[in-house]
N, C-alpha and C positions, 0 to 999 in steps of 0.2 A: 318559529324560529327566525320571521324573518333580520334583524339584528345579528344575526351572531352569521348568517353566508355572507361571507365578500368575495368578489370579483374578481376569477384570474388575473384579468389582465392589471385593477389596481396594487393586488398581492405582488405582480414581475417588473409593474414600477415602482414601487417601495422598495421592490430589493437592487432593483439597477441591473434586471436580468433580460439580455434579451433572450426574443419571443424565435427561434429557429424556426423556416417555413412549415418542417416537416420532425418529426420525433423520433423518437428509436430507445432499444438499451442499451446500458450502457457498453456487453460486448459487442453491439451490430456497429459501434459508431465508428464509420468510414474513416477512413485512418488520408491522414493532408500526403500531399509530397514534401518530401524532404526528400532531396539531393545530392548523396555522399560520395565519392572517393573508397566505395567497398562495396568489395561480389557480393555481397545481402545483409543483410539489416532490420531491425523489427524494435519498436518502442511500446510500451502497456504501461495503464496508466493502472493506481493502487483499484480503483474500480473496476478493470476489468477493460476499457474500452482503448483501441486499440489505435493508436496517433498516427502511427509510420510506418512504414515495410514496405521492403524491396528484397522480390525475391526469396519472403520470410521462410521459406520450410523449402525450399532444397537442401537438398545433401549434399553439405562437405563437411570436408575437414574440422578437429574444431578443437585440434593440438593439448595442450595443459587444462584448456576448459572441462575437458575430459574429468580435474583429480575434484570439484563438486558433485561427482558425483560418488567417488571412490573415497569422497569424505562423508559424505551421505549414508552409504553401507556402512563404514567404521563406527560410526555412532548407533546407531543401533544396531549394532553385532560386537562388540567389546566395550567395556571398562576404559575411560577416561582413564584411572589411574594403570591398565596394565602395562605389563616393565616389558617392552619386545626388545631381543637380539637380533642385530642385524648381522645379514647369512654374505656369505662372498658373492653369491648373487645380486640383491642386492643393492652390494655397496660398487658394485663395476656397470651399474646401470649406468649412460653414458646421459647426454645433454644437462641441464639444468639442475642441480646439486644440490644438498646438503655438507657435501662432505664425509658423507657420513663409513665410520670403518665399519670392517668385520668383526664381529667380538664384540661390540659395543651396546650397550644397552641405555636406552630410552623409555619414557610413559607412552603412550600412548595418545596426552595434550600435546604432547612435543612434537612429534609426528607427524602432527596433522596441522604446529603449523608452523610446522618445515613447508609440510606440504600445501598451504595454502598458502603463505605471505610466500617462500623463495621459491615456488614451483618445485619439488624435487623430486627428481624423478625418483630418485635412492627413494627417501620416506614412501611414496607409493607404493614401489616394491613390496620391501617392508610389513607397511598394513598388508596388501593385499595376501600374501606370506602368512601374514599372523589371522588373519580371521579368516582366510580361505585354508586354515587347517594344514598349511602350507605346499597347497595346490592356488596358481596364481590364478589358473584357469576355472579354480572353481567359485573362486572372487567375484571372476569376470563374468561368469554367469549368473552370479547375485545379483551385478550390475545390470546387467539384461534385464531382469525380473523386478526389477526398482524404476527401469526405464518403464517396463510396460506399465506396471500401480500408477506412474507418478501421467500416463497418456501423451510419452513423449514419442506418438509415431515417427517420427523420419530421424531416430538414436540410434547406432548398434556402437556395442562395444567390444573391439579387441583386446584395450591391455589396459592397466589402472593408469595408467600416465600422458598416455596423450601423441604418445610418439608417433609418428606414422606409420598405419597399418593399412592390407585393404581390410575392407567391412566392416572400416573405426570415424564412425559420421554421424554428423546430427543437425539440425539445421540454426537460425538465428530464433526462430520461435520456441526449439525448445531448449535452446542454450537457459534463452530470461525467465524461462518456466520453472529451469533447476534450478537457477539461483533465487529466483522466489523460495521455493525449498527452500535451497540453505540457508536462504537468511531467515526463515523461521525457527531455527535451533539456536538456541543463546549463547552455546558454546562455538556453531560457526560463524554465525556473526559477526561476535568481539577480532575471531582469526581474523575474518575475509578483510573488517576495518581495521588492522594494523598496520605501519609503515615501516616493522619491520620485526625480526626474529632474533632471539638469542637462543643458542643452544648450551650443552654442560660441554665444560673444557672453553668456553669464552666466544664462539663461533656465531660469529652476528650478519645480519645476515639483513641486507633494505628491502622491504616490497617489490616485487615484479611489476608493482601499476603505479607507474608517475603518479596521477594522481590523486591519489586518496590523501597526499602530499600537499599536491599542488593546488588541487581546486574543492572547496568546503564543503562541499552540496553532497559529495559523493560521501555513499554510508556506509559500500563495500560492493569491493569484485574481485575479477576470477579474466588473469589473462593468458594468451596462450600465441605461440610463435613456433612454426616450424617451416619446411618447404610449399608444403602440401596448402599447409593452410593460412599463412603468410600471417600479420598481423593481426591477432585478434581480441577480443575482450568484451565479457558481456556484465553490466552494473548497476548501483541503483541510485538515484538523485533524491535528494530531500529538502525540499524546500515550501514555504506558503502555506504548511501544513499537508503536506501528500507528496508520495513518493512516483516515483516513475524510475520503470526499469525496461534496460534496454540493451542488444546488443549490434553488431558490428562482427564481418567475419568479416577476415580476406580485405585487407590493407593493401598498403606494400613498405609501408614502414614504423616504424615504433612512433616518430614523431607523430606520422599523416593516423594513424591511428588511438595516438591520444584527442587529437584534436576533434579530430571525425565522432568521437566517443562523447566528448564535451557537449561538439554538436549538437547533436544525437538529444543527451538525456538535457539540453536549456532546452531547445526545444518542445518536447515534454513537459518542462515541469510552466512555462510559457502560457504552456495549454488552459494553466489553470490560475483560481483569485479569486481572495474572500470575500466571504458573501456578510450581512447582516440574517442572516436566516429569518430570528428571534432577536424583537427589540424593545428589553424593559418598558423602551418609553413612550410603544406606540401606544393607544386606545383600541386594541383589538372589537369590540363593543359594549355595549349599556344593556345595562336590562332593569326596568321598573322595578320597585320595591312595594307601590301600597300609600294610603294614608296622605298621597298629593306630596310625598319625602322625594327628592330628589333623586333619578338616576341612579347606580353606584357603575362610575367605571369601571369597565374590566382587562385587565394588564399582564404581560407574564413576567415570573417573578424573576426574572436574571432574563441576558441576552446570553445569545449564542450567538456563535460568527462562524462559520465554516469553508470550505476552498470545495469550489464545482468548477466543472471545466466549462469557459469561455462560450458554448454551445447548450448548457442546461439548460432544462426549463421548469422552473421549482413550481409545484402546488401548494397550499396552503388547506390544509382544512380546517378549521377552528369551529369547537362543539362546544358551545355556554346555553345558559336558560334564557330564555325569553320574560319570564320576570322570577324574585326573589322574595320569599318572606323577609317580615323582619324579627330581630337588627339585626343587620350585618358588619361584620368583624375587617379589619380591615387586615387584607394577606389569606383572607379565606378561602380557600377552592372555588371554583366556579364554572373550570373550566377547561379544558386545553386546547390545542396549538397543537398540531404535525404536520409539518413542509415535506414534502419531496420532490426527488428528485429521480424524473422518469420509473418512479414505482417504486422508490429505495428510499427508504425511510433517513433522511440525513439529521433531520434536528427536531425536537420536542419540548412541549415546555408546561407545566401546571400555566390555565389563568388566573390572575385571582383577583378578590376587591381592590383597588387600590383605594378606596377610605374605608371608615367607619360610617353606616348608619343606623341612626337610631330606631325603635321602636317611641310613634306618642304615648303618651297615660291615656287614663279613663278621658280626660277632658280632652285633648286633642285628636282620642278617635270621635268623642261626639261632637266635635266643634268642625270633624273632615267629616263626620255621616251629615250633621243635619246642608250643611253648604253640599252637600252632596247633589242631598234629596229634593233642598230648593235648586237646582237646577236643575232636577225630570223635571221638576214639577213646571218651572217657567218652560222647559221646552215644546214639554207638552202644553199649554196652553196656548203661548205664542203658534 
């Protein structure tokens, strides 16, 4: 299979990918230095590469980012169509609210949208009482159990809304992981991407996140603000076929939070670029056919474009036969090409015959044997 194996250097040159001095798994890529005006931040790609971080495991107040866990526990334990009655205690919770009235009834779905779009504390308390069977403490215990299940080692909840309380904390890393899980739930992903919410009675509230309406790459986010937490946010942005996730905790103002989060996520998106991982116009190998017929060129069935990090080391594995029997039909599968990034398969395609090669008839075969025999005899005599 001499002609089936391609040099790694030739592959990387063809893809236009730089070879780093040293390799590493996606999860262990060193975070680049990013300077932000925030107490802590964290940035990770969907491939698990940590792209930036500062005090990312420090336990800090998280404010309304708490509501991501409130939402996760709720969707796991209550049908979206459940009708919930707002209690007097829930209606009197302060801070950001959806102006819920004691005795009014809303569905779990409506309350979740109020929770995540308007960041309504009264919706958080209402859901906690409903799912917790009348006990907020029981619901908070479920939140902490879920945090442990998700590996959020820096996180502890004391309430379902995020108002400052002793022992209520998380980290930039943990809030980012929490957002990724929330975005994995279709209903929550939809809610986290909404720019407004309308509740029964004609109450319409704009999203607390300013970037959803002003910065198209943003696909979902949750804000938070208290005296202890400052202005914080965790969000996901998508571009170039890849999603990055990041959090900024403890900025000084709403405007600063918006600017720093956008800068962080843009840095993450800029770490990725598109490459032609499989090229249908490229001849990957040639295989002998016999009887003096021309070799058959082996090509990819289709081109594949993939998004990779700027420090990616792509490795290609081509498996094809050295020779094939006749006849060969155009498009018949003759092999396979796999492209890996740090051991992770990123693209794969069948390799096929670029053209047909017919099998000679009896006369053609006889002539080829005669010519071959004559050539061999002449070689012996010479």
